[in-house]
N, C-alpha and C positions, 0 to 999 in steps of 0.2 A: 321872667315875670316877677314884678316887684311884690313881695309878700305884704300882708296887712301890717299896719302900724300897731305895735304893742304899746298899750297904755296901762300902766300898773297903778295900784292905789294901796296905800298902807292902812292897816287896821290894827287896833288893840282889842284883844279878847280878854275879858275880865274873868279868866279862869286859868289855873296852872296848866302847863304843857302836859303833865302826866294825865290830868283829867280829860283834856281834849283828845289825847291819843286813845284813851279808853272809851270815851262817850261821844266824841265829836263836839261841835259847838252850835249854838243857836243864836238867833237874831238879837234877842235882848241883851246879850253879853258883849256886843260889838260896839266899839267907838271908832268911827272912821277918821283917818287923818285928813287934814285940810285938802281941799281940791287944788289942783295945779292949773296953770294957764293952758290954753289949747296947745296940743302937740308937745306937752311936757308931762313928766310923771315923777313919782317917788317910788322906790322899790328897795328890797334887801334890808328890812328894818332889824336893828339890834339895839338893845337897851341896857341901861343901868339905873338903879335907884340911888339917889344921893340927896341927903338932907331933906327927905320926905318928898322929893320930886322925881318924876319919871323922865329920864333923858333918852329919847329915841333918836338914833342915828340912822340915816338912810341915804341911799344913792338918789341924787337929784339929776334929772336928765331932760334936755330939750332937743328935739329933732332939728332945731334951727342951727345949733353949733355942734351937736353930736359929740359932746365931751361931758362925761359924768363928773359930779362933784359930790361932796358929802354935806348933807343938810342935818340940822339939829331941830327937833321938836321937843319942847319942855311942857310937861303936864303936872298938875297938882294931883293929890291923892284921889280926887273926885273925877279925874281925867278931863279937867278943864284946860284947854290949851293956853299956856302963858307966854310962849316965845316960839319963834320960828325964824331960823337964819342959816346961812351957809357958814361952815366952820373949817372946811378944808378944800382947797383947790390946788391942782398941779397942772403942768403943761400937758399931761396925759389924762386919759379917762380913769376915773375912780368909781368903784362900786363895792358892794358887799362889805360894809364897814364893821367887821367883827370887833366889838368892844368888850373888854373884860378887865377884871382886877386880878393882879398877881404880883407877888414879890414886893408888896407895899406900894405899887404904882397902878395907874390906869393906862391901859394900852389899847391901840387900835391897829388892826391888821387888814387894811382895805385891799381889794383886788386892784392891781395896776399893771396888768400884763403888757399893755402897750409901752410901758417904760422898760420892759425887758427883764424886770426883776420883781421881787416881793420885798416891800419895805415895812418894817415895824415902826410904829409911831408911839410916842408917850405923851400923855397929857402934861403940858407945861403948866397950864392953868385950866383946870377942868371947869366947864366942858368946852370952852371955845378956842383954846390955844393948844396946838399939837406940834411936836417936833419929831423929825425923823431920827431914829436911834441907830438903826443898822439895817443892812440888807440881808436877806436870807437866801443864800445861793442854793438852788435846787437843780433839777434837770430841766431848766428853762423856767420861764415865768409861770407862776402858779395861778390857777383859776379857782376862785371861791375858797381860799385857804381857810381851814377851820381848825383852830388849836384846841387841844384837850389835855388836861393834866391827869394822869392815871398811872398808878403804881410807881410813884416817885419819878416820873419822867414826862416830858412834853411829847405829845404826838401831834402831827399835822396831817390832816386829811385834805386833799386837793385834787383838782383835775388838771392834767397837763395842757399846755397851749400849743403843742406842735402841729395839730391839725384840727379842722372844724369838728370832725366826728369825735376825736379824742376829748375835746372840751366837754362833750355831753355824755360820753360813754365810758371813759376810763377813770378809775380811782387810783391815785398814788398816795403813798404815805412816807413821811420822814419823821425822825425822832431826835431828841436832844435832852441832855441833862439840865440845861438852862434855856430859858426863853430866847436869849440872845445867841445861842449856839455854843459850839459848832453843831450843825444839823447833819444827820446821816440819812441817806436814802435807804428805804426798805429794799432788800434784795429781790423781793417778789413783785416789784412794780412792773406793770400795773397789777395790783392785787385783786382787782375786780373789774370786769368788762361787761357792761350792760347799759344800753341807752335808757333803760327804765329805772336804774337804781345805782348810779355811780357818782354823778356830780353832786358835791355837798350842797345842802340847802337849809342850813340852820344850826342850832346848838345841839351838840350831843348830850345825852343824859345816860345815867346808869339805871338799868332796870333788870331785876332778877339775875344779877351777875353778868349781864351782857351790856355792851355799849350800844345804844340806839342812836344811829346817825340819820337825821333827816336827809333825804337825797331827792334829786329831781327826776321825775318821770318825763322824758322828752320824746316819747314814742309818737304821740299825736301832733305835738307842736313843742317848741322850746318852752320849758317850764309849765307843762300842762297840769301837773299835780305833784304832790309830795308822796313818796313812798318811804319806808323805814328800813334801813339796813341794820340788821341785828348782828353785831360782831361778837361771836362767841369765843374767839381766840385771837389774841394779838400779842406778839412779842417781836424781838429784833430779827427773827428769821422766818416767822410763820404768820399766816392770816387765814381765818375761816369766818365766813359770814353767810347769812341768808337774808333775802329781802321779803318784805311783807307789805300788805296794803297799808296805806296811810290816809291822806285826806285830799279832797279836791273841793273846789269852790262850789257851794250849794246853790240851788236855784234862787233862793231869796237874796243872794248877792248880786243879782242882775242890775246892771249889765256886765259886772265884773265876774264872769263865769267861764272865761276862756283859759284860765291858768291860775296856778298857785305854786310859787317856787321858793318861798322862804318861810320857815317856821322856827321861831326863836323864843326861848324862855327868858323871862325877866321877873324874878321873884314869883309872886302868885299870879302873874299875868303872862300872856303870850302875845307875841307880835307875828304878823303875817302880811303877805302882799298877795293881791289877786289882780288879774288883768282882763281887759276887754281888747279885742282886736278890731281896729277900725279899717275896713276895706272900702270905704266910701270913695267916690271919685275926687272930692276936694282933698281928702287926706292923702290919697295916692299921688295926686299932682303936686301937692305941697311937699311931700316927702321926696319925690323925685327931684324937685327944684333944689331942695337943701342938700341932697346927695351930690348933685352936679356942682353946686356952688362950693361945697366942701372939697371935692376933687380938684376943681380949678384953683382953689386957694392953696392946696398942697403942692400943685404943679408950678405955681408962680415963683 
């Protein structure tokens, strides 16, 4: 049976992530990203402030061609949308464009598991030109790879891609002295197995001596909510963590109340995505048509 069509929408919350984790969020603090055409969406938002402007990078996706790409939304300080365009396409699906500054450069680490690897990009000219710098060889292509610099070392949290269940329920870790590697696999992989709290879903933060990693709760449906994995101990040989409640889409976000699977900090603001699931007959027929067309094109 064909499952409903997931349609995500990006939002900006005019509050810092630490405040949202402590108190939740309310309707007046939300600025919605621009609507997408029918059977299309934006998801996985990450951002950077540069020259007084907020740059939001997100996965763009259309069920017509079934291949994700990376979109850019630019806002001023009052959250007025100034620009919207695509900045990165590849022959394979792209999503989860984790954008960050390090070592005097601006980097992007998008998910691209269909390519068979994980590729690190650098801004050639920010924000619109990106160049591939190196591949990060791990134990297969990584899902939602999330880098974090801590205790003078780079750590990479990700889900493995070797099975459908592992993509949602296993957490792996790698570490390196430099962003470009060499990267070493944690001997405890998978360090955490739980469909409610393993797949990364946003930017890690430090809180009370622990690393707080937003993770996806996929028990009810893919990306149903965000939980928080509190990592109390992490080194090259050991890992200890507990998960706790996080956030789900509130009723006032209707019709986008069927999921929330990214929570990322950007200065004093927070980015997230929420979804609605379209199970209508027109959506089901259209999705089936595009799936069949896609399979026939691949077989040709």
